[in-house]
Chimera marker file (.cmm) of the C-alpha trace (Angstrom):
<marker_set name="trace">
<marker id="1" x="46.227" y="-27.610" z="-24.853" r="1" g="1" b="0" radius="0.5"/>
<marker id="2" x="47.315" y="-29.950" z="-22.184" r="1" g="1" b="0" radius="0.5"/>
<marker id="3" x="44.689" y="-32.812" z="-21.242" r="1" g="1" b="0" radius="0.5"/>
<marker id="4" x="43.679" y="-33.016" z="-17.386" r="1" g="1" b="0" radius="0.5"/>
<marker id="5" x="45.429" y="-36.420" z="-16.848" r="1" g="1" b="0" radius="0.5"/>
<marker id="6" x="48.586" y="-34.661" z="-18.210" r="1" g="1" b="0" radius="0.5"/>
<marker id="7" x="48.652" y="-31.456" z="-16.371" r="1" g="1" b="0" radius="0.5"/>
<marker id="8" x="48.044" y="-33.649" z="-12.816" r="1" g="1" b="0" radius="0.5"/>
<marker id="9" x="50.904" y="-36.009" z="-13.728" r="1" g="1" b="0" radius="0.5"/>
<marker id="10" x="53.155" y="-32.418" z="-14.625" r="1" g="1" b="0" radius="0.5"/>
<marker id="11" x="51.730" y="-30.679" z="-11.427" r="1" g="1" b="0" radius="0.5"/>
<marker id="12" x="53.032" y="-33.789" z="-9.155" r="1" g="1" b="0" radius="0.5"/>
<marker id="13" x="56.268" y="-34.257" z="-10.951" r="1" g="1" b="0" radius="0.5"/>
<marker id="14" x="56.819" y="-29.889" z="-10.806" r="1" g="1" b="0" radius="0.5"/>
<marker id="15" x="56.473" y="-30.939" z="-6.668" r="1" g="1" b="0" radius="0.5"/>
<marker id="16" x="58.115" y="-34.132" z="-6.768" r="1" g="1" b="0" radius="0.5"/>
<marker id="17" x="60.711" y="-34.968" z="-9.495" r="1" g="1" b="0" radius="0.5"/>
<marker id="18" x="60.327" y="-38.176" z="-11.240" r="1" g="1" b="0" radius="0.5"/>
<marker id="19" x="63.680" y="-39.445" z="-10.436" r="1" g="1" b="0" radius="0.5"/>
<marker id="20" x="62.788" y="-38.497" z="-6.264" r="1" g="1" b="0" radius="0.5"/>
<marker id="21" x="59.749" y="-40.238" z="-6.799" r="1" g="1" b="0" radius="0.5"/>
<marker id="22" x="61.019" y="-43.922" z="-8.059" r="1" g="1" b="0" radius="0.5"/>
<marker id="23" x="63.502" y="-43.155" z="-5.198" r="1" g="1" b="0" radius="0.5"/>
<marker id="24" x="60.477" y="-43.145" z="-3.017" r="1" g="1" b="0" radius="0.5"/>
<marker id="25" x="58.535" y="-45.440" z="-4.406" r="1" g="1" b="0" radius="0.5"/>
<marker id="26" x="60.941" y="-48.428" z="-3.627" r="1" g="1" b="0" radius="0.5"/>
<marker id="27" x="60.520" y="-47.875" z="-0.251" r="1" g="1" b="0" radius="0.5"/>
<marker id="28" x="57.586" y="-50.022" z="0.916" r="1" g="1" b="0" radius="0.5"/>
<marker id="29" x="55.894" y="-48.111" z="3.825" r="1" g="1" b="0" radius="0.5"/>
<marker id="30" x="57.180" y="-44.807" z="2.403" r="1" g="1" b="0" radius="0.5"/>
<marker id="31" x="55.588" y="-45.695" z="-0.817" r="1" g="1" b="0" radius="0.5"/>
<marker id="32" x="52.315" y="-46.211" z="0.336" r="1" g="1" b="0" radius="0.5"/>
<marker id="33" x="52.117" y="-42.958" z="2.173" r="1" g="1" b="0" radius="0.5"/>
<marker id="34" x="53.603" y="-40.856" z="-0.835" r="1" g="1" b="0" radius="0.5"/>
<marker id="35" x="51.265" y="-42.466" z="-3.361" r="1" g="1" b="0" radius="0.5"/>
<marker id="36" x="48.134" y="-42.014" z="-1.016" r="1" g="1" b="0" radius="0.5"/>
<marker id="37" x="49.241" y="-38.539" z="-0.622" r="1" g="1" b="0" radius="0.5"/>
<marker id="38" x="49.797" y="-37.958" z="-4.271" r="1" g="1" b="0" radius="0.5"/>
<marker id="39" x="45.748" y="-39.307" z="-4.754" r="1" g="1" b="0" radius="0.5"/>
<marker id="40" x="44.893" y="-36.824" z="-1.891" r="1" g="1" b="0" radius="0.5"/>
<marker id="41" x="46.311" y="-33.976" z="-3.193" r="1" g="1" b="0" radius="0.5"/>
<marker id="42" x="44.550" y="-34.674" z="-7.116" r="1" g="1" b="0" radius="0.5"/>
<marker id="43" x="41.608" y="-35.167" z="-5.103" r="1" g="1" b="0" radius="0.5"/>
<marker id="44" x="41.586" y="-39.063" z="-6.155" r="1" g="1" b="0" radius="0.5"/>
<marker id="45" x="42.490" y="-41.094" z="-2.921" r="1" g="1" b="0" radius="0.5"/>
<marker id="46" x="38.975" y="-42.701" z="-3.210" r="1" g="1" b="0" radius="0.5"/>
<marker id="47" x="38.978" y="-43.268" z="-6.698" r="1" g="1" b="0" radius="0.5"/>
<marker id="48" x="40.382" y="-46.707" z="-7.984" r="1" g="1" b="0" radius="0.5"/>
<marker id="49" x="39.240" y="-46.739" z="-11.608" r="1" g="1" b="0" radius="0.5"/>
<marker id="50" x="38.532" y="-43.569" z="-13.492" r="1" g="1" b="0" radius="0.5"/>
<marker id="51" x="36.540" y="-43.415" z="-16.876" r="1" g="1" b="0" radius="0.5"/>
<marker id="52" x="38.737" y="-40.961" z="-19.510" r="1" g="1" b="0" radius="0.5"/>
<marker id="53" x="37.765" y="-40.206" z="-22.927" r="1" g="1" b="0" radius="0.5"/>
<marker id="54" x="40.434" y="-38.105" z="-23.417" r="1" g="1" b="0" radius="0.5"/>
<marker id="55" x="42.939" y="-38.277" z="-26.453" r="1" g="1" b="0" radius="0.5"/>
<marker id="56" x="45.019" y="-41.505" z="-25.183" r="1" g="1" b="0" radius="0.5"/>
<marker id="57" x="47.758" y="-41.120" z="-23.066" r="1" g="1" b="0" radius="0.5"/>
<marker id="58" x="51.181" y="-42.468" z="-23.382" r="1" g="1" b="0" radius="0.5"/>
<marker id="59" x="52.182" y="-45.554" z="-22.089" r="1" g="1" b="0" radius="0.5"/>
<marker id="60" x="54.554" y="-44.205" z="-19.469" r="1" g="1" b="0" radius="0.5"/>
<marker id="61" x="51.908" y="-41.841" z="-18.173" r="1" g="1" b="0" radius="0.5"/>
<marker id="62" x="49.324" y="-44.633" z="-17.756" r="1" g="1" b="0" radius="0.5"/>
<marker id="63" x="51.762" y="-46.853" z="-15.958" r="1" g="1" b="0" radius="0.5"/>
<marker id="64" x="52.238" y="-44.057" z="-13.601" r="1" g="1" b="0" radius="0.5"/>
<marker id="65" x="48.846" y="-43.653" z="-12.766" r="1" g="1" b="0" radius="0.5"/>
<marker id="66" x="48.625" y="-47.361" z="-12.442" r="1" g="1" b="0" radius="0.5"/>
<marker id="67" x="51.647" y="-47.605" z="-9.905" r="1" g="1" b="0" radius="0.5"/>
<marker id="68" x="49.633" y="-44.918" z="-7.894" r="1" g="1" b="0" radius="0.5"/>
<marker id="69" x="46.861" y="-47.334" z="-7.558" r="1" g="1" b="0" radius="0.5"/>
<marker id="70" x="44.526" y="-45.865" z="-10.158" r="1" g="1" b="0" radius="0.5"/>
<marker id="71" x="43.207" y="-47.280" z="-13.447" r="1" g="1" b="0" radius="0.5"/>
<marker id="72" x="42.492" y="-45.042" z="-16.274" r="1" g="1" b="0" radius="0.5"/>
<marker id="73" x="39.866" y="-46.705" z="-18.485" r="1" g="1" b="0" radius="0.5"/>
<marker id="74" x="38.022" y="-46.220" z="-21.689" r="1" g="1" b="0" radius="0.5"/>
<marker id="75" x="41.147" y="-44.033" z="-23.355" r="1" g="1" b="0" radius="0.5"/>
<marker id="76" x="39.226" y="-44.685" z="-26.433" r="1" g="1" b="0" radius="0.5"/>
<marker id="77" x="39.240" y="-42.920" z="-29.409" r="1" g="1" b="0" radius="0.5"/>
<marker id="78" x="35.822" y="-43.766" z="-30.209" r="1" g="1" b="0" radius="0.5"/>
<marker id="79" x="34.352" y="-42.985" z="-26.381" r="1" g="1" b="0" radius="0.5"/>
<marker id="80" x="33.013" y="-39.452" z="-26.735" r="1" g="1" b="0" radius="0.5"/>
<marker id="81" x="31.916" y="-38.792" z="-23.320" r="1" g="1" b="0" radius="0.5"/>
<marker id="82" x="30.620" y="-40.488" z="-20.470" r="1" g="1" b="0" radius="0.5"/>
<marker id="83" x="28.769" y="-39.867" z="-17.476" r="1" g="1" b="0" radius="0.5"/>
<marker id="84" x="28.449" y="-42.061" z="-13.958" r="1" g="1" b="0" radius="0.5"/>
<marker id="85" x="24.761" y="-41.913" z="-12.354" r="1" g="1" b="0" radius="0.5"/>
<marker id="86" x="22.303" y="-43.877" z="-10.883" r="1" g="1" b="0" radius="0.5"/>
<marker id="87" x="20.245" y="-41.698" z="-8.550" r="1" g="1" b="0" radius="0.5"/>
<marker id="88" x="17.419" y="-43.842" z="-6.982" r="1" g="1" b="0" radius="0.5"/>
<marker id="89" x="18.821" y="-47.295" z="-8.374" r="1" g="1" b="0" radius="0.5"/>
<marker id="90" x="20.447" y="-49.899" z="-6.356" r="1" g="1" b="0" radius="0.5"/>
<marker id="91" x="23.605" y="-49.750" z="-8.424" r="1" g="1" b="0" radius="0.5"/>
<marker id="92" x="25.191" y="-47.117" z="-10.091" r="1" g="1" b="0" radius="0.5"/>
<marker id="93" x="25.527" y="-47.158" z="-14.183" r="1" g="1" b="0" radius="0.5"/>
<marker id="94" x="27.096" y="-45.710" z="-16.635" r="1" g="1" b="0" radius="0.5"/>
<marker id="95" x="25.584" y="-43.535" z="-19.770" r="1" g="1" b="0" radius="0.5"/>
<marker id="96" x="27.909" y="-43.366" z="-22.931" r="1" g="1" b="0" radius="0.5"/>
<marker id="97" x="28.127" y="-41.224" z="-25.834" r="1" g="1" b="0" radius="0.5"/>
<marker id="98" x="30.192" y="-42.916" z="-28.573" r="1" g="1" b="0" radius="0.5"/>
<marker id="99" x="32.132" y="-40.780" z="-31.381" r="1" g="1" b="0" radius="0.5"/>
<marker id="100" x="31.546" y="-43.514" z="-33.834" r="1" g="1" b="0" radius="0.5"/>
<marker id="101" x="29.008" y="-46.406" z="-33.188" r="1" g="1" b="0" radius="0.5"/>
<marker id="102" x="31.794" y="-48.934" z="-34.430" r="1" g="1" b="0" radius="0.5"/>
<marker id="103" x="32.374" y="-50.401" z="-30.907" r="1" g="1" b="0" radius="0.5"/>
<marker id="104" x="30.880" y="-53.959" z="-30.505" r="1" g="1" b="0" radius="0.5"/>
<marker id="105" x="28.881" y="-54.941" z="-27.483" r="1" g="1" b="0" radius="0.5"/>
<marker id="106" x="31.391" y="-57.586" z="-26.718" r="1" g="1" b="0" radius="0.5"/>
<marker id="107" x="34.291" y="-54.642" z="-26.319" r="1" g="1" b="0" radius="0.5"/>
<marker id="108" x="32.038" y="-52.747" z="-24.004" r="1" g="1" b="0" radius="0.5"/>
<marker id="109" x="30.966" y="-55.903" z="-22.123" r="1" g="1" b="0" radius="0.5"/>
<marker id="110" x="35.055" y="-56.257" z="-21.300" r="1" g="1" b="0" radius="0.5"/>
<marker id="111" x="35.149" y="-52.820" z="-20.660" r="1" g="1" b="0" radius="0.5"/>
<marker id="112" x="32.585" y="-53.011" z="-17.696" r="1" g="1" b="0" radius="0.5"/>
<marker id="113" x="34.378" y="-56.108" z="-16.342" r="1" g="1" b="0" radius="0.5"/>
<marker id="114" x="37.816" y="-54.559" z="-15.898" r="1" g="1" b="0" radius="0.5"/>
<marker id="115" x="35.989" y="-51.283" z="-14.670" r="1" g="1" b="0" radius="0.5"/>
<marker id="116" x="33.849" y="-53.590" z="-11.840" r="1" g="1" b="0" radius="0.5"/>
<marker id="117" x="37.051" y="-55.594" z="-11.410" r="1" g="1" b="0" radius="0.5"/>
<marker id="118" x="38.805" y="-52.840" z="-9.246" r="1" g="1" b="0" radius="0.5"/>
<marker id="119" x="35.575" y="-51.503" z="-7.458" r="1" g="1" b="0" radius="0.5"/>
<marker id="120" x="34.175" y="-52.581" z="-4.073" r="1" g="1" b="0" radius="0.5"/>
<marker id="121" x="30.304" y="-54.187" z="-4.650" r="1" g="1" b="0" radius="0.5"/>
<marker id="122" x="28.728" y="-50.753" z="-3.897" r="1" g="1" b="0" radius="0.5"/>
<marker id="123" x="30.562" y="-48.740" z="-6.625" r="1" g="1" b="0" radius="0.5"/>
<marker id="124" x="30.113" y="-51.197" z="-9.209" r="1" g="1" b="0" radius="0.5"/>
<marker id="125" x="28.216" y="-50.659" z="-12.384" r="1" g="1" b="0" radius="0.5"/>
<marker id="126" x="25.420" y="-52.187" z="-12.860" r="1" g="1" b="0" radius="0.5"/>
<marker id="127" x="25.551" y="-51.907" z="-16.995" r="1" g="1" b="0" radius="0.5"/>
<marker id="128" x="26.447" y="-49.535" z="-19.508" r="1" g="1" b="0" radius="0.5"/>
<marker id="129" x="24.320" y="-47.728" z="-21.752" r="1" g="1" b="0" radius="0.5"/>
<marker id="130" x="25.027" y="-46.377" z="-24.964" r="1" g="1" b="0" radius="0.5"/>
<marker id="131" x="23.208" y="-43.491" z="-26.032" r="1" g="1" b="0" radius="0.5"/>
<marker id="132" x="21.837" y="-42.145" z="-29.451" r="1" g="1" b="0" radius="0.5"/>
<marker id="133" x="22.261" y="-38.350" z="-28.754" r="1" g="1" b="0" radius="0.5"/>
<marker id="134" x="25.121" y="-36.375" z="-29.163" r="1" g="1" b="0" radius="0.5"/>
<marker id="135" x="26.282" y="-34.585" z="-26.740" r="1" g="1" b="0" radius="0.5"/>
<marker id="136" x="26.679" y="-31.081" z="-27.354" r="1" g="1" b="0" radius="0.5"/>
<marker id="137" x="26.630" y="-26.958" z="-26.504" r="1" g="1" b="0" radius="0.5"/>
<marker id="138" x="24.209" y="-26.639" z="-28.734" r="1" g="1" b="0" radius="0.5"/>
<marker id="139" x="21.939" y="-29.121" z="-27.244" r="1" g="1" b="0" radius="0.5"/>
<marker id="140" x="22.204" y="-28.169" z="-23.948" r="1" g="1" b="0" radius="0.5"/>
<marker id="141" x="24.320" y="-31.408" z="-22.890" r="1" g="1" b="0" radius="0.5"/>
<marker id="142" x="27.369" y="-29.380" z="-22.271" r="1" g="1" b="0" radius="0.5"/>
<marker id="143" x="28.862" y="-26.216" z="-20.728" r="1" g="1" b="0" radius="0.5"/>
<marker id="144" x="30.493" y="-23.962" z="-23.046" r="1" g="1" b="0" radius="0.5"/>
<marker id="145" x="33.699" y="-25.021" z="-21.541" r="1" g="1" b="0" radius="0.5"/>
<marker id="146" x="32.705" y="-28.733" z="-22.855" r="1" g="1" b="0" radius="0.5"/>
<marker id="147" x="31.676" y="-30.040" z="-19.358" r="1" g="1" b="0" radius="0.5"/>
<marker id="148" x="28.758" y="-32.583" z="-19.231" r="1" g="1" b="0" radius="0.5"/>
<marker id="149" x="25.661" y="-31.166" z="-17.432" r="1" g="1" b="0" radius="0.5"/>
<marker id="150" x="25.056" y="-34.010" z="-15.034" r="1" g="1" b="0" radius="0.5"/>
<marker id="151" x="21.607" y="-32.254" z="-14.220" r="1" g="1" b="0" radius="0.5"/>
<marker id="152" x="20.381" y="-32.351" z="-18.112" r="1" g="1" b="0" radius="0.5"/>
<marker id="153" x="22.040" y="-35.711" z="-18.630" r="1" g="1" b="0" radius="0.5"/>
<marker id="154" x="19.905" y="-37.550" z="-15.917" r="1" g="1" b="0" radius="0.5"/>
<marker id="155" x="16.716" y="-35.284" z="-16.494" r="1" g="1" b="0" radius="0.5"/>
<marker id="156" x="16.665" y="-37.363" z="-19.945" r="1" g="1" b="0" radius="0.5"/>
<marker id="157" x="18.113" y="-40.493" z="-19.005" r="1" g="1" b="0" radius="0.5"/>
<marker id="158" x="17.010" y="-41.142" z="-15.440" r="1" g="1" b="0" radius="0.5"/>
<marker id="159" x="13.601" y="-41.977" z="-16.350" r="1" g="1" b="0" radius="0.5"/>
<marker id="160" x="14.460" y="-44.825" z="-18.238" r="1" g="1" b="0" radius="0.5"/>
<marker id="161" x="16.845" y="-46.315" z="-15.496" r="1" g="1" b="0" radius="0.5"/>
<marker id="162" x="14.447" y="-48.821" z="-13.986" r="1" g="1" b="0" radius="0.5"/>
<marker id="163" x="13.836" y="-50.685" z="-17.477" r="1" g="1" b="0" radius="0.5"/>
<marker id="164" x="17.201" y="-50.779" z="-18.134" r="1" g="1" b="0" radius="0.5"/>
<marker id="165" x="18.252" y="-52.416" z="-14.740" r="1" g="1" b="0" radius="0.5"/>
<marker id="166" x="15.389" y="-54.925" z="-15.402" r="1" g="1" b="0" radius="0.5"/>
<marker id="167" x="16.571" y="-55.886" z="-18.542" r="1" g="1" b="0" radius="0.5"/>
<marker id="168" x="19.713" y="-57.336" z="-17.005" r="1" g="1" b="0" radius="0.5"/>
<marker id="169" x="22.298" y="-56.582" z="-19.908" r="1" g="1" b="0" radius="0.5"/>
<marker id="170" x="25.671" y="-55.830" z="-19.225" r="1" g="1" b="0" radius="0.5"/>
<marker id="171" x="25.586" y="-53.193" z="-22.284" r="1" g="1" b="0" radius="0.5"/>
<marker id="172" x="22.035" y="-51.474" z="-23.494" r="1" g="1" b="0" radius="0.5"/>
<marker id="173" x="22.245" y="-49.846" z="-26.642" r="1" g="1" b="0" radius="0.5"/>
<marker id="174" x="19.523" y="-46.766" z="-26.602" r="1" g="1" b="0" radius="0.5"/>
<marker id="175" x="16.553" y="-47.594" z="-28.964" r="1" g="1" b="0" radius="0.5"/>
<link id1="1" id2="2" r="1" g="1" b="0" radius="0.2"/>
<link id1="2" id2="3" r="1" g="1" b="0" radius="0.2"/>
<link id1="3" id2="4" r="1" g="1" b="0" radius="0.2"/>
<link id1="4" id2="5" r="1" g="1" b="0" radius="0.2"/>
<link id1="5" id2="6" r="1" g="1" b="0" radius="0.2"/>
<link id1="6" id2="7" r="1" g="1" b="0" radius="0.2"/>
<link id1="7" id2="8" r="1" g="1" b="0" radius="0.2"/>
<link id1="8" id2="9" r="1" g="1" b="0" radius="0.2"/>
<link id1="9" id2="10" r="1" g="1" b="0" radius="0.2"/>
<link id1="10" id2="11" r="1" g="1" b="0" radius="0.2"/>
<link id1="11" id2="12" r="1" g="1" b="0" radius="0.2"/>
<link id1="12" id2="13" r="1" g="1" b="0" radius="0.2"/>
<link id1="13" id2="14" r="1" g="1" b="0" radius="0.2"/>
<link id1="14" id2="15" r="1" g="1" b="0" radius="0.2"/>
<link id1="15" id2="16" r="1" g="1" b="0" radius="0.2"/>
<link id1="16" id2="17" r="1" g="1" b="0" radius="0.2"/>
<link id1="17" id2="18" r="1" g="1" b="0" radius="0.2"/>
<link id1="18" id2="19" r="1" g="1" b="0" radius="0.2"/>
<link id1="19" id2="20" r="1" g="1" b="0" radius="0.2"/>
<link id1="20" id2="21" r="1" g="1" b="0" radius="0.2"/>
<link id1="21" id2="22" r="1" g="1" b="0" radius="0.2"/>
<link id1="22" id2="23" r="1" g="1" b="0" radius="0.2"/>
<link id1="23" id2="24" r="1" g="1" b="0" radius="0.2"/>
<link id1="24" id2="25" r="1" g="1" b="0" radius="0.2"/>
<link id1="25" id2="26" r="1" g="1" b="0" radius="0.2"/>
<link id1="26" id2="27" r="1" g="1" b="0" radius="0.2"/>
<link id1="27" id2="28" r="1" g="1" b="0" radius="0.2"/>
<link id1="28" id2="29" r="1" g="1" b="0" radius="0.2"/>
<link id1="29" id2="30" r="1" g="1" b="0" radius="0.2"/>
<link id1="30" id2="31" r="1" g="1" b="0" radius="0.2"/>
<link id1="31" id2="32" r="1" g="1" b="0" radius="0.2"/>
<link id1="32" id2="33" r="1" g="1" b="0" radius="0.2"/>
<link id1="33" id2="34" r="1" g="1" b="0" radius="0.2"/>
<link id1="34" id2="35" r="1" g="1" b="0" radius="0.2"/>
<link id1="35" id2="36" r="1" g="1" b="0" radius="0.2"/>
<link id1="36" id2="37" r="1" g="1" b="0" radius="0.2"/>
<link id1="37" id2="38" r="1" g="1" b="0" radius="0.2"/>
<link id1="38" id2="39" r="1" g="1" b="0" radius="0.2"/>
<link id1="39" id2="40" r="1" g="1" b="0" radius="0.2"/>
<link id1="40" id2="41" r="1" g="1" b="0" radius="0.2"/>
<link id1="41" id2="42" r="1" g="1" b="0" radius="0.2"/>
<link id1="42" id2="43" r="1" g="1" b="0" radius="0.2"/>
<link id1="43" id2="44" r="1" g="1" b="0" radius="0.2"/>
<link id1="44" id2="45" r="1" g="1" b="0" radius="0.2"/>
<link id1="45" id2="46" r="1" g="1" b="0" radius="0.2"/>
<link id1="46" id2="47" r="1" g="1" b="0" radius="0.2"/>
<link id1="47" id2="48" r="1" g="1" b="0" radius="0.2"/>
<link id1="48" id2="49" r="1" g="1" b="0" radius="0.2"/>
<link id1="49" id2="50" r="1" g="1" b="0" radius="0.2"/>
<link id1="50" id2="51" r="1" g="1" b="0" radius="0.2"/>
<link id1="51" id2="52" r="1" g="1" b="0" radius="0.2"/>
<link id1="52" id2="53" r="1" g="1" b="0" radius="0.2"/>
<link id1="53" id2="54" r="1" g="1" b="0" radius="0.2"/>
<link id1="54" id2="55" r="1" g="1" b="0" radius="0.2"/>
<link id1="55" id2="56" r="1" g="1" b="0" radius="0.2"/>
<link id1="56" id2="57" r="1" g="1" b="0" radius="0.2"/>
<link id1="57" id2="58" r="1" g="1" b="0" radius="0.2"/>
<link id1="58" id2="59" r="1" g="1" b="0" radius="0.2"/>
<link id1="59" id2="60" r="1" g="1" b="0" radius="0.2"/>
<link id1="60" id2="61" r="1" g="1" b="0" radius="0.2"/>
<link id1="61" id2="62" r="1" g="1" b="0" radius="0.2"/>
<link id1="62" id2="63" r="1" g="1" b="0" radius="0.2"/>
<link id1="63" id2="64" r="1" g="1" b="0" radius="0.2"/>
<link id1="64" id2="65" r="1" g="1" b="0" radius="0.2"/>
<link id1="65" id2="66" r="1" g="1" b="0" radius="0.2"/>
<link id1="66" id2="67" r="1" g="1" b="0" radius="0.2"/>
<link id1="67" id2="68" r="1" g="1" b="0" radius="0.2"/>
<link id1="68" id2="69" r="1" g="1" b="0" radius="0.2"/>
<link id1="69" id2="70" r="1" g="1" b="0" radius="0.2"/>
<link id1="70" id2="71" r="1" g="1" b="0" radius="0.2"/>
<link id1="71" id2="72" r="1" g="1" b="0" radius="0.2"/>
<link id1="72" id2="73" r="1" g="1" b="0" radius="0.2"/>
<link id1="73" id2="74" r="1" g="1" b="0" radius="0.2"/>
<link id1="74" id2="75" r="1" g="1" b="0" radius="0.2"/>
<link id1="75" id2="76" r="1" g="1" b="0" radius="0.2"/>
<link id1="76" id2="77" r="1" g="1" b="0" radius="0.2"/>
<link id1="77" id2="78" r="1" g="1" b="0" radius="0.2"/>
<link id1="78" id2="79" r="1" g="1" b="0" radius="0.2"/>
<link id1="79" id2="80" r="1" g="1" b="0" radius="0.2"/>
<link id1="80" id2="81" r="1" g="1" b="0" radius="0.2"/>
<link id1="81" id2="82" r="1" g="1" b="0" radius="0.2"/>
<link id1="82" id2="83" r="1" g="1" b="0" radius="0.2"/>
<link id1="83" id2="84" r="1" g="1" b="0" radius="0.2"/>
<link id1="84" id2="85" r="1" g="1" b="0" radius="0.2"/>
<link id1="85" id2="86" r="1" g="1" b="0" radius="0.2"/>
<link id1="86" id2="87" r="1" g="1" b="0" radius="0.2"/>
<link id1="87" id2="88" r="1" g="1" b="0" radius="0.2"/>
<link id1="88" id2="89" r="1" g="1" b="0" radius="0.2"/>
<link id1="89" id2="90" r="1" g="1" b="0" radius="0.2"/>
<link id1="90" id2="91" r="1" g="1" b="0" radius="0.2"/>
<link id1="91" id2="92" r="1" g="1" b="0" radius="0.2"/>
<link id1="92" id2="93" r="1" g="1" b="0" radius="0.2"/>
<link id1="93" id2="94" r="1" g="1" b="0" radius="0.2"/>
<link id1="94" id2="95" r="1" g="1" b="0" radius="0.2"/>
<link id1="95" id2="96" r="1" g="1" b="0" radius="0.2"/>
<link id1="96" id2="97" r="1" g="1" b="0" radius="0.2"/>
<link id1="97" id2="98" r="1" g="1" b="0" radius="0.2"/>
<link id1="98" id2="99" r="1" g="1" b="0" radius="0.2"/>
<link id1="99" id2="100" r="1" g="1" b="0" radius="0.2"/>
<link id1="100" id2="101" r="1" g="1" b="0" radius="0.2"/>
<link id1="101" id2="102" r="1" g="1" b="0" radius="0.2"/>
<link id1="102" id2="103" r="1" g="1" b="0" radius="0.2"/>
<link id1="103" id2="104" r="1" g="1" b="0" radius="0.2"/>
<link id1="104" id2="105" r="1" g="1" b="0" radius="0.2"/>
<link id1="105" id2="106" r="1" g="1" b="0" radius="0.2"/>
<link id1="106" id2="107" r="1" g="1" b="0" radius="0.2"/>
<link id1="107" id2="108" r="1" g="1" b="0" radius="0.2"/>
<link id1="108" id2="109" r="1" g="1" b="0" radius="0.2"/>
<link id1="109" id2="110" r="1" g="1" b="0" radius="0.2"/>
<link id1="110" id2="111" r="1" g="1" b="0" radius="0.2"/>
<link id1="111" id2="112" r="1" g="1" b="0" radius="0.2"/>
<link id1="112" id2="113" r="1" g="1" b="0" radius="0.2"/>
<link id1="113" id2="114" r="1" g="1" b="0" radius="0.2"/>
<link id1="114" id2="115" r="1" g="1" b="0" radius="0.2"/>
<link id1="115" id2="116" r="1" g="1" b="0" radius="0.2"/>
<link id1="116" id2="117" r="1" g="1" b="0" radius="0.2"/>
<link id1="117" id2="118" r="1" g="1" b="0" radius="0.2"/>
<link id1="118" id2="119" r="1" g="1" b="0" radius="0.2"/>
<link id1="119" id2="120" r="1" g="1" b="0" radius="0.2"/>
<link id1="120" id2="121" r="1" g="1" b="0" radius="0.2"/>
<link id1="121" id2="122" r="1" g="1" b="0" radius="0.2"/>
<link id1="122" id2="123" r="1" g="1" b="0" radius="0.2"/>
<link id1="123" id2="124" r="1" g="1" b="0" radius="0.2"/>
<link id1="124" id2="125" r="1" g="1" b="0" radius="0.2"/>
<link id1="125" id2="126" r="1" g="1" b="0" radius="0.2"/>
<link id1="126" id2="127" r="1" g="1" b="0" radius="0.2"/>
<link id1="127" id2="128" r="1" g="1" b="0" radius="0.2"/>
<link id1="128" id2="129" r="1" g="1" b="0" radius="0.2"/>
<link id1="129" id2="130" r="1" g="1" b="0" radius="0.2"/>
<link id1="130" id2="131" r="1" g="1" b="0" radius="0.2"/>
<link id1="131" id2="132" r="1" g="1" b="0" radius="0.2"/>
<link id1="132" id2="133" r="1" g="1" b="0" radius="0.2"/>
<link id1="133" id2="134" r="1" g="1" b="0" radius="0.2"/>
<link id1="134" id2="135" r="1" g="1" b="0" radius="0.2"/>
<link id1="135" id2="136" r="1" g="1" b="0" radius="0.2"/>
<link id1="136" id2="137" r="1" g="1" b="0" radius="0.2"/>
<link id1="137" id2="138" r="1" g="1" b="0" radius="0.2"/>
<link id1="138" id2="139" r="1" g="1" b="0" radius="0.2"/>
<link id1="139" id2="140" r="1" g="1" b="0" radius="0.2"/>
<link id1="140" id2="141" r="1" g="1" b="0" radius="0.2"/>
<link id1="141" id2="142" r="1" g="1" b="0" radius="0.2"/>
<link id1="142" id2="143" r="1" g="1" b="0" radius="0.2"/>
<link id1="143" id2="144" r="1" g="1" b="0" radius="0.2"/>
<link id1="144" id2="145" r="1" g="1" b="0" radius="0.2"/>
<link id1="145" id2="146" r="1" g="1" b="0" radius="0.2"/>
<link id1="146" id2="147" r="1" g="1" b="0" radius="0.2"/>
<link id1="147" id2="148" r="1" g="1" b="0" radius="0.2"/>
<link id1="148" id2="149" r="1" g="1" b="0" radius="0.2"/>
<link id1="149" id2="150" r="1" g="1" b="0" radius="0.2"/>
<link id1="150" id2="151" r="1" g="1" b="0" radius="0.2"/>
<link id1="151" id2="152" r="1" g="1" b="0" radius="0.2"/>
<link id1="152" id2="153" r="1" g="1" b="0" radius="0.2"/>
<link id1="153" id2="154" r="1" g="1" b="0" radius="0.2"/>
<link id1="154" id2="155" r="1" g="1" b="0" radius="0.2"/>
<link id1="155" id2="156" r="1" g="1" b="0" radius="0.2"/>
<link id1="156" id2="157" r="1" g="1" b="0" radius="0.2"/>
<link id1="157" id2="158" r="1" g="1" b="0" radius="0.2"/>
<link id1="158" id2="159" r="1" g="1" b="0" radius="0.2"/>
<link id1="159" id2="160" r="1" g="1" b="0" radius="0.2"/>
<link id1="160" id2="161" r="1" g="1" b="0" radius="0.2"/>
<link id1="161" id2="162" r="1" g="1" b="0" radius="0.2"/>
<link id1="162" id2="163" r="1" g="1" b="0" radius="0.2"/>
<link id1="163" id2="164" r="1" g="1" b="0" radius="0.2"/>
<link id1="164" id2="165" r="1" g="1" b="0" radius="0.2"/>
<link id1="165" id2="166" r="1" g="1" b="0" radius="0.2"/>
<link id1="166" id2="167" r="1" g="1" b="0" radius="0.2"/>
<link id1="167" id2="168" r="1" g="1" b="0" radius="0.2"/>
<link id1="168" id2="169" r="1" g="1" b="0" radius="0.2"/>
<link id1="169" id2="170" r="1" g="1" b="0" radius="0.2"/>
<link id1="170" id2="171" r="1" g="1" b="0" radius="0.2"/>
<link id1="171" id2="172" r="1" g="1" b="0" radius="0.2"/>
<link id1="172" id2="173" r="1" g="1" b="0" radius="0.2"/>
<link id1="173" id2="174" r="1" g="1" b="0" radius="0.2"/>
<link id1="174" id2="175" r="1" g="1" b="0" radius="0.2"/>
</marker_set>
């Protein structure tokens, strides 16, 4: 089964072969227009950084997205799922479900800095929260097709958002 980022990549390469892309990307004005059109076609024209918890992409594909102006972050097999939220908060924040608790706070702080470096002030994440629950279909956090149920996740975690914000920690491990 192909991953979402791979499907996007293949769909664009079907419409504009990679050889043609390389030619177009060499022309400064044309390059900007074509890259913007590609990102718009993918619905990612307002996105500068995307968090992915899928299987790591090849270096070529990661560089291809970066060349379009899109930084893919979090490609790590220990990052299980993410949900950016923050309704009613001054800044959004990300909830992380790790597939293993072996990631250190320092690595997550570096990830947060990397994400925020490419965002405008109002888009920057205030902090990362590593949740203790495993999100699954069985406990209602995921749909049958393994997509997160934002309403369920926000109902569970948003009541703690204000306390997390007041803690002023970059990485918070849910107790």
